[in-house]
C-alpha positions as CSV (number, residue, x, y, z in Angstrom):
1,M,139.3,65.0,102.8
2,G,137.5,67.5,100.7
3,N,136.1,70.6,102.5
4,K,138.2,70.0,105.6
5,T,140.1,72.9,107.0
6,C,143.6,73.0,108.5
7,V,145.8,75.7,110.0
8,V,149.5,75.3,109.6
9,T,151.5,77.9,111.7
10,G,154.7,79.1,110.2
11,S,153.8,77.7,106.8
12,S,155.6,80.3,104.6
13,R,158.8,78.2,104.5
14,G,160.5,74.9,105.3
15,I,158.6,72.1,106.9
16,G,155.5,74.2,107.4
17,K,155.4,75.1,103.7
18,A,155.7,71.4,102.7
19,I,152.9,70.5,105.0
20,A,150.6,73.2,103.8
21,Q,151.2,72.5,100.2
22,Q,150.5,68.8,100.6
23,F,147.2,69.6,102.2
24,G,146.5,71.7,99.2
25,E,147.4,68.9,96.8
26,E,144.7,66.8,98.6
27,G,142.0,69.4,98.2
28,W,142.0,70.9,101.7
29,E,141.1,74.4,102.7
30,V,144.5,75.6,104.1
31,V,145.3,78.5,106.3
32,V,148.8,79.7,105.5
33,N,150.0,81.5,108.6
34,Y,153.1,83.6,108.7
35,R,154.8,86.2,111.0
36,S,156.9,88.3,108.6
37,S,157.4,86.5,105.2
38,R,154.4,87.7,103.3
39,E,156.0,87.0,99.9
40,R,156.9,83.4,100.8
41,A,153.4,82.9,102.3
42,E,151.9,84.0,98.9
43,E,154.1,81.5,97.1
44,T,152.8,78.7,99.4
45,A,149.2,79.8,98.8
46,A,149.7,80.0,95.1
47,H,150.9,76.4,95.0
48,I,147.9,75.3,97.0
49,E,145.5,77.0,94.7
50,E,147.3,75.6,91.6
51,Q,146.9,72.1,93.0
52,G,143.1,72.4,93.6
53,G,143.1,73.4,97.2
54,S,141.8,76.6,98.8
55,A,144.2,79.0,100.6
56,L,143.7,81.8,103.1
57,I,146.8,83.8,104.1
58,V,146.8,85.1,107.6
59,Q,149.6,87.1,109.3
60,A,149.7,86.4,113.0
61,D,152.6,86.1,115.5
62,V,151.9,82.9,117.6
63,T,153.3,84.7,120.7
64,D,150.5,87.3,120.4
65,F,147.4,85.7,121.9
66,E,145.0,88.4,120.6
67,A,146.5,88.1,117.1
68,I,145.8,84.3,117.2
69,K,142.2,85.0,118.3
70,G,141.9,87.4,115.4
71,M,143.2,84.8,113.0
72,R,140.4,82.4,114.1
73,E,137.8,85.1,113.4
74,Q,139.2,85.5,109.9
75,I,139.1,81.8,109.3
76,Q,135.5,81.5,110.6
77,E,134.4,84.1,108.1
78,V,136.0,82.3,105.2
79,F,136.2,78.6,105.9
80,G,134.2,78.1,109.1
81,Q,135.3,75.4,111.6
82,V,138.9,74.2,111.8
83,D,139.5,70.4,111.7
84,V,143.2,70.2,111.9
85,L,145.8,72.4,113.7
86,V,149.5,71.9,113.0
87,N,151.7,73.8,115.4
88,N,154.8,74.2,113.3
89,A,156.0,77.8,114.0
90,G,159.5,77.8,115.5
91,V,162.6,79.8,116.0
92,N,166.1,79.2,117.4
93,Q,168.6,81.4,119.3
94,D,171.7,79.1,119.5
95,I,174.3,80.0,122.1
96,K,176.0,78.0,124.8
97,F,174.2,78.1,128.1
98,S,176.9,80.0,130.0
99,E,176.5,82.9,127.6
100,M,172.7,82.6,127.1
101,S,170.7,85.7,128.0
102,H,167.3,85.6,129.5
103,E,166.1,87.2,126.2
104,D,167.6,84.3,124.3
105,W,165.8,81.9,126.6
106,D,162.4,83.7,126.5
107,T,162.4,84.2,122.7
108,V,162.6,80.5,122.0
109,L,160.2,79.3,124.7
110,D,157.7,82.0,123.9
111,V,157.4,80.9,120.2
112,H,157.4,77.2,120.9
113,L,155.5,76.8,124.2
114,D,153.4,80.0,124.5
115,G,152.7,79.8,120.8
116,A,151.4,76.2,121.1
117,F,149.3,77.3,124.1
118,H,147.8,80.2,122.2
119,T,146.9,78.4,119.1
120,T,145.6,75.2,120.8
121,Q,143.6,77.2,123.3
122,T,142.1,79.2,120.5
123,F,141.2,76.3,118.3
124,F,140.4,73.7,121.0
125,D,136.7,74.0,120.7
126,D,137.0,73.5,116.9
127,L,139.0,70.3,117.4
128,V,136.4,69.1,119.9
129,E,133.5,69.8,117.6
130,S,135.1,68.5,114.4
131,D,134.3,65.0,113.2
132,G,137.8,63.6,114.0
133,G,139.7,66.7,115.0
134,R,143.5,66.5,114.8
135,L,146.2,68.4,116.7
136,I,149.7,67.8,115.3
137,N,152.7,69.4,117.0
138,I,156.1,69.6,115.4
139,S,158.9,69.0,117.9
140,S,162.5,67.9,117.2
141,I,165.1,65.2,117.8
142,I,166.8,67.9,119.9
143,G,163.9,67.6,122.4
144,K,164.9,64.0,123.1
145,G,168.7,64.2,123.0
146,G,169.6,67.8,123.7
147,N,172.3,69.6,121.7
148,Y,175.3,71.8,122.5
149,G,174.3,75.5,122.5
150,Q,170.6,74.7,122.3
151,A,169.4,74.5,125.9
152,N,166.5,76.8,125.1
153,Y,165.5,75.0,122.0
154,A,165.8,71.5,123.6
155,T,163.7,72.6,126.6
156,A,161.0,74.0,124.4
157,K,160.9,71.0,122.1
158,S,160.9,68.6,125.0
159,G,158.0,70.5,126.5
160,I,156.0,69.9,123.4
161,F,156.0,66.1,124.2
162,G,154.3,66.5,127.5
163,F,151.9,69.1,126.1
164,T,150.9,66.7,123.3
165,R,150.3,63.7,125.6
166,T,148.2,65.8,128.0
167,I,146.0,67.4,125.3
168,A,145.5,63.9,123.8
169,L,143.9,62.8,127.0
170,E,141.6,65.8,127.0
171,L,140.6,65.4,123.4
172,A,140.0,61.7,123.6
173,P,136.5,61.8,125.0
174,H,135.5,63.7,121.8
175,E,137.2,61.2,119.4
176,S,139.8,63.8,118.4
177,T,143.5,63.1,118.6
178,A,146.8,64.9,119.4
179,N,150.1,63.6,118.2
180,C,153.7,64.9,117.7
181,V,156.2,64.6,115.0
182,A,159.9,64.9,116.0
183,P,162.1,65.4,112.9
184,G,165.8,64.9,112.8
185,F,168.0,67.0,110.6
186,I,165.9,68.2,107.7
187,K,166.9,70.2,104.6
188,T,165.6,73.6,105.9
189,D,167.1,77.0,105.9
190,M,168.3,76.5,109.5
191,V,170.2,73.3,108.6
192,E,171.4,74.4,105.2
193,E,173.1,77.4,106.9
194,L,175.3,75.1,108.9
195,P,179.0,74.8,107.8
196,E,179.6,72.0,105.4
197,P,181.8,70.0,107.8
198,I,179.0,70.0,110.4
199,K,176.5,68.8,107.8
200,D,178.9,66.1,106.7
201,Q,179.2,65.0,110.3
202,I,175.4,64.9,110.6
203,R,175.2,62.7,107.5
204,D,177.9,60.4,108.8
205,D,176.1,60.0,112.2
206,T,172.8,59.2,110.5
207,P,172.3,55.5,109.6
208,L,170.5,56.5,106.4
209,E,173.5,58.8,105.6
210,R,171.5,61.8,104.5
211,L,169.4,64.7,105.6
212,G,165.6,64.4,105.5
213,T,163.4,66.5,103.4
214,P,160.4,68.7,104.4
215,E,158.2,66.6,102.2
216,E,159.0,63.4,104.2
217,V,157.9,65.1,107.4
218,A,154.8,66.3,105.6
219,E,153.9,62.8,104.7
220,I,153.8,61.8,108.4
221,V,151.7,64.8,109.3
222,H,149.2,64.0,106.5
223,F,148.9,60.4,107.8
224,L,148.2,61.7,111.3
225,A,145.6,64.1,109.9
226,S,143.8,61.4,108.1
227,D,141.1,58.9,109.2
228,R,143.8,56.1,108.9
229,S,145.4,57.4,112.1
230,S,142.1,57.4,114.2
231,F,143.4,55.0,116.8
232,I,146.8,56.8,117.3
233,T,146.9,59.5,119.9
234,G,149.4,60.9,122.4
235,E,152.3,59.6,120.4
236,V,155.7,61.1,119.3
237,I,156.6,59.9,115.8
238,D,160.3,60.2,115.0
239,A,161.5,61.1,111.5
240,N,165.3,61.1,112.0
241,G,166.9,58.6,109.5
242,G,167.8,56.4,112.5
243,K,169.9,59.0,114.2
244,D,169.8,58.8,118.0
245,L,171.4,61.7,119.8
């Protein structure tokens, strides 16, 4: 995997950070993208460099198409062509639907769906031209089962499934793939902020009786980025400890 380049959006924290760091541990050239957490992005990049990878920190909001195009220009100057794009950036605005504002709706769909469009459109030619390009989208268990107070998030994450399968068909003639990972409840800031009784209930409802870790999701992403996954495309890979909403 040496000298291959990957972009991980929203990689200053949580699942994105774990994904980016594991790429670094395998000697990749890693683009650490962030929107506002510069200090955390620097921590991610430092780990990558310490493990023998190369890191480029780029600030760009995935909802800003021009900013994403500018990110590609920066990457081209430093690393050249991108081989793997991981669409991980996400946000939630949880509120029950009867009280949800249009802004609550738009904010979540803009990040997840417009963001995926912006990044994939910008790097599509790179994935086509790469020797085994990989698009890996991070969705969620919520996209399959829904969740109270998350109509916007569930809609956005469900949309990622159809987006992934369609892009897989368009990349296939070029021997590049597109796949999706749908994590369950993972030990991220968003989940850790939940009240303890709710976390206890999640554990009780999960056959493996625990939360997942960002590193476990990263392992799946790295498999999908590798040559070992070359005959897998258009798939949604669950990582939910057996929990079925």
